[in-house]
Each structure stands twice: as structure tokens, then as C-alpha cells.
C-alpha positions in Angstrom: 0.0 0.0 0.0 2.9 2.4 0.8 4.4 1.9 -2.7 1.0 2.7 -4.3 0.6 5.9 -2.3 4.1 7.0 -3.2 3.3 6.3 -6.9 0.1 8.3 -6.7 2.1 11.2 -5.2 4.5 11.2 -8.0 1.7 11.2 -10.6 -0.1 14.1 -8.9 3.1 16.1 -8.8 3.7 15.5 -12.5 0.1 16.4 -13.3 0.4 19.6 -11.4 3.5 20.6 -13.3 1.9 19.9 -16.7 -1.4 21.8 -16.2 -0.5 25.1 -17.7 0.0 25.6 -21.4 1.3 28.7 -23.3 1.0 29.7 -26.9 3.1 32.2 -28.7 1.9 34.4 -31.5 4.0 36.8 -33.5 2.3 40.1 -34.4 3.8 42.3 -37.1 3.3 46.1 -37.0 4.2 47.8 -40.3 4.2 51.3 -38.7 4.9 52.7 -35.2 2.1 52.5 -32.7 1.2 54.0 -29.3 0.1 52.1 -26.2 -1.8 53.6 -23.3 0.5 54.1 -20.4 3.7 54.5 -22.5 5.0 58.0 -23.3 6.9 57.1 -26.5 5.6 55.4 -29.7 6.7 51.8 -30.1 8.6 51.0 -33.3 7.3 49.0 -36.1 8.4 45.4 -36.2 7.6 41.9 -35.0 6.4 41.4 -31.4 5.8 38.1 -29.6 2.6 37.7 -27.6 2.8 34.9 -25.1 -0.6 33.7 -23.7 
């Protein structure tokens, strides 16, 4: 029984580590743009968005 409980603990820890997923999307801006909260314009180019 002790071995089984130990195995279940390992599985639960692994499941907890694998529950979040992220995706990355690259967005291309062909001209400079402004964002609220930033003083300066942001330059045109590729920006990675990680969700």
C-alpha cells in the first residue's frame, strides 16, 4: 500500500507541473504605434505575444 501511495504522489506532482499551457503568437506592425501608459511610440516590427 505504501508503494502505491508513493506512486500516486509522483503522478499528482507530475500532473500539477503539466497543467499550464502557453501559446506564442508573433504580431507584425508595419508602422509605429502607441500604447496607453507608454510615453513614446513603439517602433514597427515583430512582437511576440505569449498567452
